[in-house]
C-alpha positions in Angstrom: -4.1 32.0 -4.9 -3.3 28.3 -5.2 -2.6 26.5 -1.9 0.9 25.2 -1.5 1.9 22.4 0.9 5.7 22.0 1.6 6.7 23.5 -1.7 5.0 20.8 -3.7 2.9 23.1 -5.8 1.6 22.2 -9.2 3.0 25.5 -10.3 6.3 23.7 -10.5 4.8 21.4 -13.2 1.6 23.0 -14.5 -1.0 20.5 -15.7 -1.3 22.3 -19.0 2.5 22.2 -19.5 3.5 18.7 -18.5 7.0 18.5 -20.0 7.7 15.3 -22.0 11.1 13.7 -21.8 11.8 11.1 -24.5 8.2 10.4 -25.7 7.7 6.7 -26.4 6.6 5.7 -29.8 3.1 5.3 -28.3 1.7 6.0 -24.9 1.9 2.8 -22.9 -1.1 1.7 -20.9 -0.7 1.6 -17.2 -2.3 -0.8 -14.7 -1.5 -0.2 -11.1 -2.9 -2.9 -8.7 -2.9 -1.8 -5.1 -3.7 -4.2 -2.2 -4.2 -3.1 1.4 -2.1 -4.6 4.2 -0.4 -7.2 2.1 2.7 -8.5 4.0 5.7 -8.9 1.7 6.4 -12.5 2.4 2.8 -13.6 1.8 3.2 -14.5 -1.8 4.7 -17.5 -3.5 7.2 -15.5 -5.5 8.5 -14.1 -2.2 9.1 -17.6 -0.8 6.0 -18.3 1.1 5.5 -22.1 1.2 1.7 -22.1 1.7 -0.2 -19.2 0.1 -1.2 -19.8 -3.6 -0.5 -16.9 -5.8 0.1 -18.4 -9.3 -1.0 -15.3 -11.3 1.2 -12.9 -9.4 4.0 -15.3 -9.5 3.7 -15.5 -13.3 3.7 -11.7 -13.4 7.0 -11.8 -11.5 8.5 -14.0 -14.2 7.7 -11.2 -16.8 9.0 -8.4 -14.6 11.1 -7.3 -11.7 10.5 -8.3 -8.1 11.8 -6.0 -5.4 12.8 -7.7 -2.2 13.5 -4.5 -0.1 10.4 -2.4 -1.0 9.0 -0.2 1.8 6.0 2.0 2.4 6.5 5.6 3.5 3.9 5.4 6.3 2.0 2.2 7.3 -1.5 3.7 7.4 -3.9 3.6 4.5 -4.6 7.2 3.4 -1.2 8.7 4.2 0.6 6.0 2.3 -1.7 6.3 -0.8 -1.2 10.1 -1.0 2.6 9.5 -0.9 2.3 6.9 -3.7 0.3 9.4 -5.8 2.4 12.4 -5.2 6.0 11.1 -4.7 6.1 13.1 -1.5 6.7 11.9 2.1 3.8 12.4 4.5 5.5 15.2 6.5 5.5 17.1 3.2 1.9 16.5 1.9 0.5 16.5 5.5 -2.1 13.8 4.9 -1.2 12.4 8.3 -4.5 10.5 9.0 -7.1 8.4 7.3 -9.4 11.5 7.4 -7.0 13.8 5.6 -7.0 15.5 2.2 -4.3 15.8 -0.4 -4.1 19.5 -1.2 -5.4 20.3 -4.7 -2.2 21.9 -6.0 0.1 19.0 -5.3 1.3 17.3 -8.4 0.3 13.6 -8.7 1.1 11.1 -11.4 -2.6 10.8 -12.5 -2.8 14.6 -12.8 0.3 14.7 -15.0 -0.8 11.8 -17.1 -4.2 13.4 -17.6 -2.6 16.6 -18.7 -0.6 14.6 -21.2 -3.7 13.2 -22.8 -4.2 10.0 -20.8 -7.6 8.6 -19.9 -7.4 8.0 -16.1 -9.6 5.9 -13.9 -9.6 4.4 -10.4 -11.6 1.4 -9.2 -11.9 0.1 -5.7 -10.5 1.4 -2.4 -8.8 4.9 -2.6 -9.7 6.2 1.0 -9.8 9.9 0.1 -11.5 12.8 1.9 -13.8 13.9 0.3 -14.6 10.5 -1.2 -14.3 11.5 -4.8 -11.4 13.9 -4.3 -9.9 15.0 -7.6 -6.3 13.7 -7.6 -6.2 13.3 -11.4 -8.7 10.6 -12.2 -11.3 11.3 -14.8 -13.6 8.7 -13.2 -13.7 6.7 -10.0 -15.8 3.6 -9.1 -15.2 3.2 -5.5 -15.4 0.4 -2.8 -14.4 2.0 0.5 -14.1 0.4 3.9 -14.4 3.2 6.4 -14.4 7.0 6.6 -16.9 9.1 4.7 -16.5 6.8 1.7 -18.5 4.0 3.3 -21.6 6.2 3.2 -21.5 7.4 -0.4 -19.3 5.1 -2.5 -20.5 3.0 -5.4 -20.0 -0.4 -3.7 -22.2 0.4 -0.7 -24.9 1.9 -2.9 -24.9 -1.4 -4.8 -25.1 -3.4 -1.6 -28.0 -1.2 -0.4 -29.9 -1.8 -3.7 -29.5 -5.5 -3.1 -30.7 -5.3 0.5 -27.2 -6.3 1.8 -24.8 -5.0 4.4 -21.2 -5.9 5.0 -21.8 -6.9 8.7 -18.3 -8.2 9.4 -16.7 -5.0 8.2 -19.1 -2.9 10.2 -18.2 -4.8 13.3 -14.5 -4.4 12.6 -14.4 -0.8 11.4 -17.2 1.2 13.0 -17.0 1.8 16.7 -20.8 2.0 17.1 -21.1 -1.6 15.8 -17.8 -2.8 17.2 -18.9 -2.0 20.8 -21.5 -4.8 20.4 -19.7 -7.1 18.0 -20.3 -10.9 18.3 -18.0 -12.7 20.7 -16.8 -14.8 17.7 -15.2 -11.6 16.3 -13.1 -11.0 19.4 -12.2 -14.7 19.8 -11.0 -15.0 16.2 -9.5 -11.6 15.7 -12.1 -11.1 13.0 -11.2 -14.3 11.1 -14.7 -15.4 10.1 -16.5 -16.1 6.8 -18.1 -13.1 5.2 -21.8 -12.7 5.6 -22.0 -11.6 1.9 -22.6 -13.8 -1.1 -19.3 -14.2 -3.0 -20.2 -11.9 -6.0 -20.9 -9.1 -3.5 -17.6 -9.5 -1.6 -15.4 -6.5 -2.3 -12.7 -8.5 -4.1 -14.8 -9.9 -6.9 -16.8 -6.6 -7.1 -13.5 -4.7 -7.7 -12.3 -7.3 -10.1 -15.5 -7.2 -12.1 -15.3 -3.4 -12.5 -11.6 -3.5 -13.4 -12.2 -6.1 -16.1 -15.1 -4.0 -17.5 -12.8 -1.1 -17.7 -10.0 -3.1 -19.4 -12.6 -4.3 -22.0 -13.1 -0.6 -22.9 -9.5 0.3 -23.2 -8.4 1.5 -26.6 -4.9 0.8 -27.9 -2.9 3.3 -25.8 -2.8 6.1 -23.2 -5.0 4.4 -20.5 -4.4 4.4 -16.8 -6.3 2.2 -14.4 -5.5 2.1 -10.6 -7.2 -1.0 -9.1 -7.5 -0.8 -5.3 -8.4 -3.9 -3.4 -9.8 -3.7 0.2 -8.2 -7.0 1.2 -6.2 -8.6 2.7 -6.9 -5.8 5.3 -8.9 -7.0 8.4 -11.5 -8.2 9.1 -10.1 -11.5 7.7 -13.4 -12.5 6.2 -13.2 -14.4 2.9 -16.5 -15.5 1.3 -17.8 -18.7 2.7 -16.7 -20.6 -0.4 -13.1 -19.6 0.4 -13.2 -19.9 4.1 -11.8 -23.5 4.2 -9.3 -23.0 1.4 -6.4 -23.4 3.8 -6.0 -25.8 6.7 -4.7 -23.8 9.7 -2.9 -26.8 11.2 -0.9 -27.3 8.0 0.4 -23.7 7.7 3.9 -22.6 8.5 3.9 -19.9 11.2 5.9 -17.0 9.7 9.3 -15.9 11.0 9.2 -13.6 14.1 6.4 -15.2 16.0 7.0 -15.1 19.8 4.9 -16.7 22.5 4.6 -13.4 24.3 4.7 -9.7 23.5 7.7 -7.5 24.2 7.0 -4.9 26.9 8.2 -2.1 24.6 5.6 -3.1 22.1 2.8 -3.2 24.7 3.9 0.2 25.9 3.5 1.5 22.4 0.0 0.1 21.9 -1.9 -2.9 23.4 -3.6 -3.7 20.1 -6.8 -3.1 18.1 -7.8 -6.4 19.7 -5.5 -7.0 22.7 -2.3 -8.6 21.5 -2.0 -10.6 24.7 -5.2 -12.5 23.7 -3.5 -13.9 20.6 -2.7 -17.6 20.7 -1.1 -19.8 18.1 -4.3 -21.6 17.1 -6.0 -18.2 16.6 -3.0 -17.0 14.6 -3.3 -20.0 12.4 -7.0 -19.4 11.8 -6.2 -15.7 10.9 -3.4 -16.8 8.5 -5.8 -19.2 6.8 -8.3 -16.5 6.2 -5.6 -13.9 5.3 -4.1 -16.3 2.7 -7.6 -17.0 1.3 -8.2 -13.3 0.7 -4.8 -13.0 -1.0 -5.5 -16.0 -3.2 -8.9 -14.4 -4.1 -7.1 -11.2 -5.1 -4.6 -13.3 -7.2 -7.6 -14.8 -9.1 -8.9 -11.3 -9.9 -5.4 -10.2 -11.0 -5.4 -13.2 -13.3 -8.7 -12.1 -14.8 -7.3 -8.6 -15.6 -4.1 -10.1 -17.1 -6.1 -12.5 -19.2 -8.3 -9.7 -20.5 -5.2 -7.7 -21.5 -3.7 -10.7 -23.3 -6.9 -11.6 -25.1 -7.2 -8.0 -26.3 -3.5 -7.8 -27.4 -2.7 -5.1 -24.8 -0.6 -7.0 -22.3 2.8 -6.4 -24.0 2.3 -2.6 -24.2 1.0 -2.2 -20.6 3.1 -1.2 -17.6 1.8 -3.4 -14.7 2.6 -2.7 -11.1 1.5 -4.7 -8.0 2.1 -3.3 -4.5 0.4 -2.5 -1.2 0.0 0.5 1.1 1.6 -1.3 4.1 2.2 -4.8 5.5 0.8 -6.7 8.5 2.4 -8.1 11.6 0.6 -11.4 11.4 2.1 -12.7 14.6 5.5 -11.0 14.4 6.6 -10.3 18.0 3.1 -11.6 19.0 1.4 -8.6 17.3 -1.5 -8.3 14.9 -2.7 -5.8 12.4 -0.7 -2.5 12.5 -0.1 0.6 14.7 3.0 -0.4 16.6 6.7 -0.2 16.0 8.1 0.0 12.5 9.1 -3.6 12.1 9.8 -5.0 8.7 6.6 -7.1 8.3 4.6 -3.9 8.7 6.7 -1.5 6.6 7.9 -3.8 3.8 5.5 -4.3 0.9 5.5 -6.5 -2.2 6.5 -4.6 -5.4 6.3 -6.2 -8.9 6.9 -4.1 -12.0 6.3 -5.5 -15.5 7.4 -2.9 -18.1 6.0 -2.5 -21.7 7.9 -4.9 -24.0 8.9 -2.3 -26.5 9.8 0.4 -24.0 13.2 2.0 -24.7 13.0 3.8 -21.3 14.0 0.7 -19.2 17.6 -0.3 -18.6 18.1 -3.9 -19.7 19.1 -5.2 -16.2 16.0 -3.6 -14.6 13.5 -5.3 -16.9 13.4 -8.7 -15.3 14.8 -10.4 -12.2 15.1 -9.7 -8.6 16.3 -6.4 -7.0 17.5 -6.1 -3.4 17.9 -2.3 -3.6 16.2 -0.3 -0.9 13.2 1.3 -2.6 10.1 3.1 -1.4 6.6 3.6 -2.8 7.4 7.3 -3.3 9.5 5.9 -6.2 6.4 4.8 -8.1 5.2 8.2 -9.3 8.4 9.0 -11.1 8.7 5.4 -12.4 5.2 5.6 -13.9 5.7 9.0 -15.4 9.1 7.9 -16.8 7.5 5.2 -18.9 5.0 7.7 -20.3 7.9 10.0 -21.2 6.7 12.6 -18.7 9.1 14.5 -16.4 8.2 14.1 -12.7 7.3 17.2 -10.7 10.3 18.9 -9.2 9.1 18.2 -5.7 8.8 14.4 -6.2 11.6 12.6 -4.3 11.4 9.2 -5.7 13.7 7.4 -8.1 12.8 6.1 -11.5 13.1 2.4 -10.8 13.5 1.6 -14.5 16.9 3.2 -14.5 19.9 1.5 -12.9 21.3 2.0 -10.4 18.2 2.3 -8.2 17.7 2.3 -4.5 19.2 4.4 -1.7 21.6 3.9 1.2 18.9 4.6 3.7 15.1 4.2 3.5 12.8 6.2 5.7 9.4 5.6 7.1 7.3 7.5 9.7 4.2 7.0 11.8 2.2 8.7 14.6 2.1 12.1 12.7 5.9 11.8 12.4 6.7 11.2 16.0 7.9 7.7 15.2 10.6 7.6 12.5 12.6 4.7 11.0 15.9 4.9 9.2 17.0 1.6 7.7 20.0 0.5 5.8 20.8 -3.0 4.5 22.4 -3.9 7.8 20.9 -1.7 10.5 17.6 -0.1 11.6 17.0 2.8 14.0 13.4 3.6 15.2 13.1 6.8 17.1 10.2 8.0 19.2 11.0 11.6 18.7 10.5 13.9 21.6 10.3 10.9 24.0 14.0 9.9 24.0 13.1 6.3 23.2 14.8 4.3 20.5 15.1 0.8 19.0 18.2 -0.2 17.2 18.8 -3.5 15.5 21.8 -5.1 13.8 19.9 -6.8 10.9 22.8 -8.9 9.8 22.9 -10.8 13.1 19.3 -10.2 14.2 17.0 -10.0 11.1 13.9 -10.6 13.2 14.5 -7.5 15.3 14.5 -9.3 18.6 17.5 -7.7 20.4 17.2 -3.9 20.9 20.8 -2.6 21.1 19.9 1.1 21.5 21.9 1.2 24.8 24.9 -0.8 23.5 28.0 1.5 23.4 29.3 -0.6 20.5 26.4 0.7 18.4 26.6 4.4 19.4 28.4 5.6 16.3 25.9 4.0 13.9 23.0 5.2 16.0 24.4 8.8 15.8 24.8 8.4 12.1 21.2 7.3 11.5 19.9 9.9 13.9 21.6 12.7 11.9 20.2 11.2 8.7 16.7 11.4 10.1 17.3 15.0 11.2 18.5 15.9 7.7 15.6 14.0 6.0 13.0 15.7 8.1 13.3 18.3 10.9 11.2 17.4 13.9 7.8 19.1 14.1 6.3 18.5 17.6 2.6 18.7 16.5 2.1 18.6 12.8 -1.5 19.3 11.7 -3.2 17.1 9.2 -4.4 18.8 6.0 -8.2 18.4 5.9 -10.6 20.1 3.4 -13.9 18.4 3.1 -14.9 20.9 0.4 -11.8 20.2 -1.8 -12.5 19.8 -5.5 -14.0 16.5 -6.5 -14.3 14.8 -9.9 -17.2 15.6 -12.2 -19.3 12.5 -12.1 -22.9 11.9 -10.8 -22.2 10.4 -7.4 
C-alpha cells in the first residue's frame, strides 16, 4: 500500500496519468535557480545600493519581480520540500534538515517527468537519503551538511583532488566546530575560502549547470540549479574576498546596537548574537555580497548559454531562495529566531516563455506587490507546461492574475512558531507557550515595537489567531517523516 502523508498522495494525480490542461504548442524548457539564505533586499533590482547583481537585474527586466515573496519555513530542507510539492511543512512533515519527502507525494518534477520531460538537478538539494527520488532523472549534487556531505558528487571530486572544504567543516560539523580557529568565531565565519576558486561550490555548480544546458534539446527540459551560497560560512574565494570595502557599505535597515530580550530568549545564536559588532557585521556583509555577486556571474553564464543556443525565449526561468538572512536585523545573524521579514522574505523573479499563451499580459513583466509564497512555484511551473497541479497543492499559479492572498503564513520549530502576515500587520505566535509578537507594519515596518499587549490591537490579533487555527490546527509534537531507505534515483553514486 502506498504511504500517504496529510492526504497529499500521488493517487490524486497518478504519474502515469498526469492530466494536461491547455497544452502549449511545444513544451517550454524550465530553469529553476535556487539560492540558499539570500535576503530579499540583497540584490540591485530590489534596491540594494551596494551589491552588484547585473545579470539578475537584467533577468528582472525580462520578467516579473515579486516584492512580497515569502518562504513557508526558513530552514533548508523543509522549505525545499514545500517548493517541490506545493504543500506546507505541517502537511508533508519534512520538519528538519534530516527529513524525507514521502515517496507518494506529488512534486512538480514527478509530474513533469510523467509528461515526458527530461528532469535534472544540480547543486544543493539537501535530501535524505542524498539521492532521494523526487522526480529528477539525474542529480549531480554539491551538499553542505547532512548525509550528502559524505556521498555527493562535489565532495567526491574534492577528495580526488586532495582537497577539503575546511571553512565549511568548521561551520557545519560539530566535531570540527568545537575546535575551529579563533578567526572563525571573531568574524562570524567571514573569511576567504581555503579552496582554489574553481573548486568553490559556486563555480562548481555553475560549470555543471552550463554543461547540462549545452546538452538541452529544443524543448521539454527541466534543470533545477541549487547554489550553496550565500549561506554561511561567508567564505568567498580569495580572489573575491576583497570585492567589497566593508567601510563603504550601507548597513541594512533594522540594525540595532543591541539585541531585544525576546529574541535572546528565543535563541542566543549560532554564534552568540551579543558578540556581533558593526565592524564585524560590515565584514560579513562584504563577504555575503561577494558570494551573491559570484552567483550572479554563474547565472549570467547560464543565461548566455541559453541565448547562444537559441533557447532563452522558450525557457521559463525562476530565481528564488529557500529563506533569507537576518544580516544584522535586530542585532541577529543567520537564522533560527523570530519570523522577521528579512528571514522569511525571499527574492522571486519569474521570466516566462516569450510565446506562452498561459500568462496573463499584466503578469508577464513588471513588479508585483502581491503576497506570494514559494508553495506557489509548483503550480506555476506546471501551468506553463500545460499540466494540472496535484489536487493537494495549495499554491497559486502566479502567471494568472489576480495573484496573491490576503494572509501569508510561515512556520518554524516544528510548527510551534507560526506567522500570519497581511500587507499591514504581522502576528507571530509561539503556540502552546502563550507568547506573541504583533506588529503594525504600516507604522513600524522594521518590527521594533511589539504591540501584542495593546488593547487597540486585540481585534486584529484575534482575527489573525483564528486565521492560523483555520490554516493549521495545532499539533503539540509533530514527528518528522524520515525514511533513510526511501527510493533513490537510478544512477551510479
